[in-house]
C-alpha positions in Angstrom: -8.7 26.7 -2.0 -12.3 26.1 -1.3 -13.4 24.6 2.0 -14.5 21.4 0.2 -11.2 21.0 -1.6 -9.3 21.8 1.7 -11.3 19.0 3.4 -10.6 16.6 0.6 -6.9 17.4 0.8 -7.0 16.9 4.6 -8.7 13.5 4.2 -6.1 12.4 1.6 -3.3 13.5 3.9 -4.8 11.7 6.9 -5.3 8.4 4.9 -1.7 8.6 3.6 -0.3 9.4 7.0 -2.2 6.6 8.7 -1.3 4.1 6.1 2.4 4.8 6.7 2.2 4.0 10.4 2.1 0.4 11.4 -0.8 0.7 13.9 -1.0 -2.9 15.1 2.3 -4.4 13.9 3.3 -7.7 15.2 6.2 -7.9 17.5 9.3 -8.5 15.4 12.4 -10.4 16.4 11.3 -11.4 19.8 10.8 -15.2 19.3 12.4 -18.0 17.4 11.5 -18.9 13.8 10.9 -22.4 15.0 8.3 -21.4 17.5 6.6 -19.1 14.9 6.6 -22.0 12.4 5.0 -24.3 15.0 2.3 -21.7 15.7 1.7 -21.3 12.0 1.3 -25.0 11.5 -1.1 -25.2 14.5 -3.2 -22.4 13.0 -3.3 -24.1 9.6 -4.4 -27.4 11.3 -7.1 -25.5 13.3 -8.4 -24.1 10.0 -8.8 -27.6 8.6 -5.7 -28.0 6.5 -4.5 -31.6 6.6 -1.3 -32.6 8.4 0.0 -34.1 5.1 -0.5 -30.7 3.3 1.1 -28.8 6.2 4.1 -31.2 6.2 4.6 -31.2 2.4 4.3 -27.4 2.3 6.2 -26.4 5.4 8.7 -29.1 6.5 12.2 -27.9 5.9 11.2 -24.3 5.7 14.0 -22.1 7.1 14.6 -18.3 7.2 16.7 -16.9 4.4 19.5 -15.1 6.2 20.4 -13.1 3.1 16.9 -11.7 2.9 16.8 -10.9 6.6 20.2 -9.2 6.4 19.0 -7.0 3.4 15.8 -6.2 5.2 17.5 -5.2 8.5 20.0 -3.0 6.6 17.4 -0.7 5.0 18.1 2.9 5.9 14.4 3.7 6.4 14.3 1.6 9.6 17.0 3.7 11.3 14.9 6.9 10.9 12.6 8.4 13.5 8.9 8.7 12.6 9.4 12.5 12.2 12.2 11.9 9.7 10.3 9.3 7.8 7.0 11.1 7.6 8.7 14.4 6.8 10.3 12.8 3.8 7.4 10.6 2.7 4.1 12.4 3.4 4.6 15.8 1.7 5.1 14.4 -1.8 2.1 12.2 -1.4 -0.1 15.1 -0.2 1.0 17.2 -3.2 0.5 14.4 -5.7 -2.9 13.6 -4.1 -4.1 17.2 -4.3 -3.0 17.5 -7.9 -4.8 14.3 -8.8 -8.0 15.5 -7.0 -7.8 18.6 -9.3 -7.0 16.7 -12.5 -9.6 13.9 -12.0 -12.2 15.7 -9.9 -15.1 15.3 -12.4 -14.3 11.6 -12.9 -14.0 11.0 -9.2 -17.3 12.7 -8.6 -19.0 10.4 -11.1 -17.4 7.4 -9.5 -18.6 8.5 -6.0 -22.1 9.2 -7.4 -22.3 5.8 -9.2 -20.5 3.5 -6.7 -20.4 5.4 -3.4 -16.6 5.4 -3.1 -15.3 8.8 -2.1 -12.7 10.2 -4.5 -10.3 10.9 -1.6 -10.1 7.2 -0.9 -9.4 6.3 -4.5 -6.8 9.0 -4.8 -5.1 7.9 -1.5 -4.9 4.3 -2.8 -3.8 5.5 -6.2 -1.1 7.8 -4.8 0.2 5.0 -2.6 0.2 2.5 -5.5 2.0 4.9 -7.8 4.8 5.6 -5.4 5.0 1.9 -4.3 5.3 1.0 -8.0 8.1 3.3 -8.7 10.3 0.6 -10.1 11.6 0.6 -13.7 9.2 -2.2 -14.7 6.3 -0.3 -13.3 7.2 3.1 -14.8 5.2 2.6 -18.0 1.9 4.5 -18.1 0.1 1.3 -18.7 1.4 -0.2 -15.4 0.2 2.8 -13.5 -3.1 3.6 -15.1 -6.0 2.4 -12.9 -8.6 0.4 -14.7 -11.3 2.1 -12.7 -10.5 5.4 -14.4 -10.9 3.8 -17.8 -14.3 2.4 -16.7 -15.3 5.8 -15.4 -14.4 7.4 -18.8 -11.3 9.3 -17.9 -9.0 10.2 -20.7 -6.0 8.0 -20.7 -2.4 9.3 -21.0 -0.5 8.4 -24.2 1.1 5.1 -23.9 -1.5 3.6 -21.5 -3.1 0.5 -22.8 
C-alpha cells in the first residue's frame, strides 16, 4: 500500500470512527418531557414563531411509550464502546478502502473540480450504504450516489 493510499485509509477510518461517537450528545433521560416541551416552545417563540402556531403544533404532544420502550431495548446500547466499535468500524474501513480503490479516478476528478476530498465522500457514502441496509434500500438505485453519475462513474447494473 502506498503512503498516499495509507493516509487516505487512515482519514476514512478516522472520519468513520468519529462519526460513530456522540461527541456532544445531549443528556438523555435526566428531565421530564414536560420541561423539555416547555423549553422547546420557549425556543420556538424566541425564534419568532407565533404562539398560535406553537399551540396548534405542540399542544397535546406526548411521548410515545412504545417507541421509547423499543429504543431503550436496543442491544447496541448495552455494549461498551470497545464492543461497539470493534464490531462496526472494521467493516466500514474495509468497504471504504475498497471504494477508494474502485472509484479512485472518479474521486480524484471530483476533488480537482469541486475541492471535496475523496476520503470525505467515501466516508459519507460508506456510512449511508450501511445505514441504508434495509430491504427497501437494497436496490442499486437506492444506493447509487448521484454525484458519481455527475462525475461520470460507470453505474452498476440496475441503477437508475
